[in-house]
Backbone as a printed PyTorch tensor [residue, N CA C, xyz], in Angstrom:
tensor([[[ -25.5160,   35.1840,  -85.0080],
         [ -26.0710,   36.5270,  -84.9110],
         [ -26.5760,   36.7740,  -83.4860]],

        [[ -27.1540,   35.7520,  -82.8960],
         [ -27.6330,   35.9160,  -81.5160],
         [ -26.4820,   36.2060,  -80.5620]],

        [[ -25.3820,   35.4760,  -80.7440],
         [ -24.2340,   35.6760,  -79.8600],
         [ -23.6770,   37.0810,  -79.9840]],

        [[ -23.5650,   37.5920,  -81.2000],
         [ -23.0600,   38.9510,  -81.4000],
         [ -24.0240,   39.9660,  -80.7970]],

        [[ -25.3300,   39.7450,  -81.0020],
         [ -26.3330,   40.6730,  -80.4750],
         [ -26.3270,   40.6980,  -78.9470]],

        [[ -26.1600,   39.5500,  -78.3320],
         [ -26.1290,   39.4750,  -76.8690],
         [ -24.8230,   40.0590,  -76.3240]],

        [[ -23.7580,   39.9210,  -77.0830],
         [ -22.4490,   40.4120,  -76.6550],
         [ -22.4170,   41.9360,  -76.5060]],

        [[ -23.1950,   42.6360,  -77.3170],
         [ -23.1580,   44.1030,  -77.2860],
         [ -23.5390,   44.6440,  -75.9000]],

        [[ -24.7690,   44.4000,  -75.4010],
         [ -25.1080,   44.9490,  -74.0810],
         [ -24.3640,   44.2700,  -72.9370]],

        [[ -23.9990,   42.9940,  -73.1240],
         [ -23.2880,   42.2840,  -72.0570],
         [ -21.9320,   42.9180,  -71.7860]],

        [[ -21.2080,   43.2760,  -72.8370],
         [ -19.9010,   43.9170,  -72.6490],
         [ -20.0350,   45.3350,  -72.1030]],

        [[ -21.0910,   46.0340,  -72.4880],
         [ -21.3240,   47.3700,  -71.9100],
         [ -21.5630,   47.2330,  -70.4110]],

        [[ -22.3880,   46.2710,  -70.0290],
         [ -22.6780,   46.0610,  -68.6070],
         [ -21.4220,   45.6710,  -67.8420]],

        [[ -20.6410,   44.7710,  -68.3990],
         [ -19.4110,   44.3640,  -67.7240],
         [ -18.4520,   45.5330,  -67.5750]],

        [[ -18.3260,   46.3440,  -68.6220],
         [ -17.4510,   47.5100,  -68.5570],
         [ -17.8980,   48.5040,  -67.5020]],

        [[ -19.2040,   48.7000,  -67.3910],
         [ -19.7300,   49.6230,  -66.3740],
         [ -19.4340,   49.1210,  -64.9680]],

        [[ -19.3710,   47.8140,  -64.8230],
         [ -19.0960,   47.2330,  -63.5120],
         [ -17.6330,   47.2320,  -63.1290]],

        [[ -16.7600,   47.5620,  -64.0380],
         [ -15.3230,   47.5300,  -63.7680],
         [ -14.8320,   48.7030,  -62.9480]],

        [[ -15.5240,   49.8210,  -63.0040],
         [ -15.2010,   50.9190,  -62.1070],
         [ -14.2450,   51.9800,  -62.6140]],

        [[ -13.5770,   51.7650,  -63.7380],
         [ -12.6890,   52.8090,  -64.2500],
         [ -13.0250,   53.0990,  -65.7100]],

        [[ -12.7900,   54.3320,  -66.1080],
         [ -13.0720,   54.7170,  -67.4900],
         [ -12.2310,   53.9580,  -68.5200]],

        [[ -10.9320,   53.7400,  -68.2720],
         [ -10.1660,   52.9750,  -69.2590],
         [ -10.7090,   51.5490,  -69.4590]],

        [[ -11.1060,   50.9100,  -68.3730],
         [ -11.6680,   49.5650,  -68.5020],
         [ -13.0220,   49.6130,  -69.2020]],

        [[ -13.8530,   50.5940,  -68.8540],
         [ -15.1410,   50.7500,  -69.5220],
         [ -14.9270,   50.9660,  -71.0140]],

        [[ -13.9740,   51.8040,  -71.3640],
         [ -13.6980,   52.0790,  -72.7690],
         [ -13.2720,   50.8090,  -73.5090]],

        [[ -12.4780,   49.9710,  -72.8690],
         [ -12.0530,   48.7130,  -73.4840],
         [ -13.2710,   47.8290,  -73.7820]],

        [[ -14.2020,   47.7470,  -72.8440],
         [ -15.3900,   46.9280,  -73.0650],
         [ -16.3370,   47.5630,  -74.0810]],

        [[ -16.3360,   48.8770,  -74.1640],
         [ -17.1060,   49.5340,  -75.2170],
         [ -16.5000,   49.2220,  -76.5830]],

        [[ -15.1690,   49.1420,  -76.6560],
         [ -14.5080,   48.7310,  -77.9040],
         [ -14.9450,   47.3250,  -78.3020]],

        [[ -15.0140,   46.4360,  -77.3390],
         [ -15.4510,   45.0660,  -77.6250],
         [ -16.9090,   45.0710,  -78.0870]],

        [[ -17.7390,   45.8770,  -77.4350],
         [ -19.1400,   45.9960,  -77.8400],
         [ -19.2520,   46.5300,  -79.2580]],

        [[ -18.4530,   47.5190,  -79.5700],
         [ -18.4560,   48.0830,  -80.9180],
         [ -18.0440,   47.0130,  -81.9430]],

        [[ -17.0600,   46.2220,  -81.6060],
         [ -16.6440,   45.1310,  -82.4840],
         [ -17.7750,   44.1440,  -82.7180]],

        [[ -18.5100,   43.8230,  -81.6700],
         [ -19.6550,   42.9220,  -81.8090],
         [ -20.7460,   43.5520,  -82.6660]],

        [[ -20.9280,   44.8520,  -82.5460],
         [ -21.9200,   45.5470,  -83.3640],
         [ -21.5500,   45.4880,  -84.8410]],

        [[ -20.2730,   45.6660,  -85.1450],
         [ -19.8350,   45.5710,  -86.5340],
         [ -19.9040,   44.1240,  -87.0330]],

        [[ -19.6270,   43.1880,  -86.1540],
         [ -19.7710,   41.7770,  -86.5170],
         [ -21.2300,   41.4700,  -86.8720]],

        [[ -22.1510,   41.9450,  -86.0520],
         [ -23.5670,   41.7320,  -86.3160],
         [ -23.9900,   42.4050,  -87.6230]],

        [[ -23.4880,   43.6080,  -87.8680],
         [ -23.8050,   44.2990,  -89.1090],
         [ -23.3460,   43.4690,  -90.3160]],

        [[ -22.1490,   42.9210,  -90.2310],
         [ -21.6340,   42.0900,  -91.3120],
         [ -22.5010,   40.8600,  -91.5180]],

        [[ -22.9220,   40.2390,  -90.4460],
         [ -23.7750,   39.0610,  -90.5470],
         [ -25.1360,   39.4010,  -91.1480]],

        [[ -25.6580,   40.5750,  -90.8360],
         [ -26.9220,   41.0270,  -91.4210],
         [ -26.7630,   41.2280,  -92.9260]],

        [[ -25.6670,   41.8480,  -93.3280],
         [ -25.4190,   42.0760,  -94.7570],
         [ -25.3040,   40.7430,  -95.4970]],

        [[ -24.5370,   39.8230,  -94.9400],
         [ -24.3690,   38.5210,  -95.5870],
         [ -25.6990,   37.7780,  -95.6620]],

        [[ -26.4720,   37.8150,  -94.5870],
         [ -27.7780,   37.1540,  -94.5870],
         [ -28.6930,   37.7260,  -95.6550]],

        [[ -28.6410,   39.0320,  -95.8300],
         [ -29.4540,   39.6710,  -96.8670],
         [ -28.9830,   39.2420,  -98.2540]],

        [[ -27.6720,   39.2590,  -98.4580],
         [ -27.1320,   38.8890,  -99.7680],
         [ -27.4260,   37.4310, -100.1240]],

        [[ -27.5320,   36.5770,  -99.1070],
         [ -27.8480,   35.1720,  -99.3450],
         [ -29.3510,   34.9190,  -99.4370]],

        [[ -30.1410,   35.9690,  -99.2400],
         [ -31.5870,   35.8490,  -99.3730],
         [ -32.3110,   35.3690,  -98.1290]],

        [[ -31.6440,   35.4010,  -96.9770],
         [ -32.2700,   34.9670,  -95.7310],
         [ -33.0780,   36.0700,  -95.0580]],

        [[ -32.8270,   37.3150,  -95.4370],
         [ -33.5120,   38.4690,  -94.8430],
         [ -34.1440,   39.2820,  -95.9640]],

        [[ -35.4250,   39.6130,  -95.7620],
         [ -36.1340,   40.4480,  -96.7350],
         [ -35.5510,   41.8530,  -96.7510]],

        [[ -35.7490,   42.5420,  -97.8740],
         [ -35.2340,   43.9030,  -98.0450],
         [ -35.7260,   44.8370,  -96.9420]],

        [[ -37.0130,   44.7660,  -96.6290],
         [ -37.5740,   45.6660,  -95.6050],
         [ -36.9660,   45.3890,  -94.2350]],

        [[ -36.7900,   44.1130,  -93.8900],
         [ -36.1600,   43.7710,  -92.6110],
         [ -34.6910,   44.1820,  -92.6100]],

        [[ -34.0180,   43.9690,  -93.7290],
         [ -32.6190,   44.3700,  -93.8450],
         [ -32.4680,   45.8670,  -93.5900]],

        [[ -33.3360,   46.6670,  -94.1940],
         [ -33.2720,   48.1190,  -94.0010],
         [ -33.5100,   48.4940,  -92.5460]],

        [[ -34.4860,   47.8450,  -91.9040],
         [ -34.7620,   48.1150,  -90.4870],
         [ -33.5790,   47.7190,  -89.6130]],

        [[ -33.0470,   46.5110,  -89.8450],
         [ -31.9160,   46.0310,  -89.0490],
         [ -30.6890,   46.9210,  -89.2380]],

        [[ -30.4410,   47.3200,  -90.4750],
         [ -29.2820,   48.1710,  -90.7550],
         [ -29.3910,   49.5120,  -90.0500]],

        [[ -30.5840,   50.0760,  -90.0650],
         [ -30.8030,   51.3570,  -89.3870],
         [ -30.5760,   51.2120,  -87.8830]],

        [[ -31.0990,   50.1370,  -87.3010],
         [ -30.9680,   49.9310,  -85.8590],
         [ -29.5170,   49.6850,  -85.4490]],

        [[ -28.7840,   48.8670,  -86.2060],
         [ -27.4010,   48.5740,  -85.8190],
         [ -26.5270,   49.8100,  -85.9750]],

        [[ -26.8110,   50.6310,  -86.9780],
         [ -26.0660,   51.8860,  -87.1340],
         [ -26.3340,   52.8120,  -85.9570]],

        [[ -27.5700,   52.8530,  -85.5100],
         [ -27.9140,   53.6800,  -84.3460],
         [ -27.1960,   53.1840,  -83.0970]],

        [[ -27.1210,   51.8820,  -82.9240],
         [ -26.4170,   51.3070,  -81.7760],
         [ -24.9270,   51.6410,  -81.8390]],

        [[ -24.3350,   51.4970,  -83.0200],
         [ -22.9180,   51.8350,  -83.1830],
         [ -22.6680,   53.3010,  -82.8440]],

        [[ -23.5570,   54.1770,  -83.2780],
         [ -23.4150,   55.6040,  -82.9700],
         [ -23.5610,   55.8770,  -81.4730]],

        [[ -24.4560,   55.1690,  -80.8170],
         [ -24.6340,   55.3560,  -79.3730],
         [ -23.3860,   54.9090,  -78.6090]],

        [[ -22.8170,   53.7830,  -79.0090],
         [ -21.5950,   53.3090,  -78.3470],
         [ -20.4680,   54.3180,  -78.5580]],

        [[ -20.3180,   54.7960,  -79.7840],
         [ -19.2850,   55.8020,  -80.0800],
         [ -19.5100,   57.0580,  -79.2430]],

        [[ -20.7480,   57.5060,  -79.1370],
         [ -21.0620,   58.6840,  -78.3170],
         [ -20.7390,   58.4750,  -76.8630]],

        [[ -21.0220,   57.2820,  -76.3650],
         [ -20.6940,   56.9400,  -74.9780],
         [ -19.1860,   57.0020,  -74.7920]],

        [[ -18.4290,   56.4670,  -75.7300],
         [ -16.9670,   56.5060,  -75.6400],
         [ -16.4420,   57.9370,  -75.6190]],

        [[ -17.0460,   58.8110,  -76.3820],
         [ -16.6030,   60.2220,  -76.4240],
         [ -16.7820,   60.8950,  -75.0680]],

        [[ -17.7750,   60.4770,  -74.2930],
         [ -17.9830,   61.0880,  -72.9680],
         [ -16.9010,   60.7090,  -71.9790]],

        [[ -16.1570,   59.6480,  -72.2880],
         [ -15.1220,   59.1590,  -71.3690],
         [ -13.7950,   59.8710,  -71.5490]],

        [[ -13.6100,   60.5840,  -72.6640],
         [ -12.3150,   61.2120,  -72.9110],
         [ -12.2570,   62.6310,  -72.4200]]])
């Protein structure tokens, strides 16, 4: 989960440093993939009883917000 969480902003930063919109968009796609990976890991952790319901709800809300922000950023590139 840590690796997926760190991958999200790291790929955004790398994409921003590439200098072109197509390359940035590719790294945003990778970031989005990491966000969905993290969401899946959160769901599985909750189902296995490793995460409390209240924390699960908070984490789910935050990861959905991050996914929406990445999608919004991608829309500005087209």
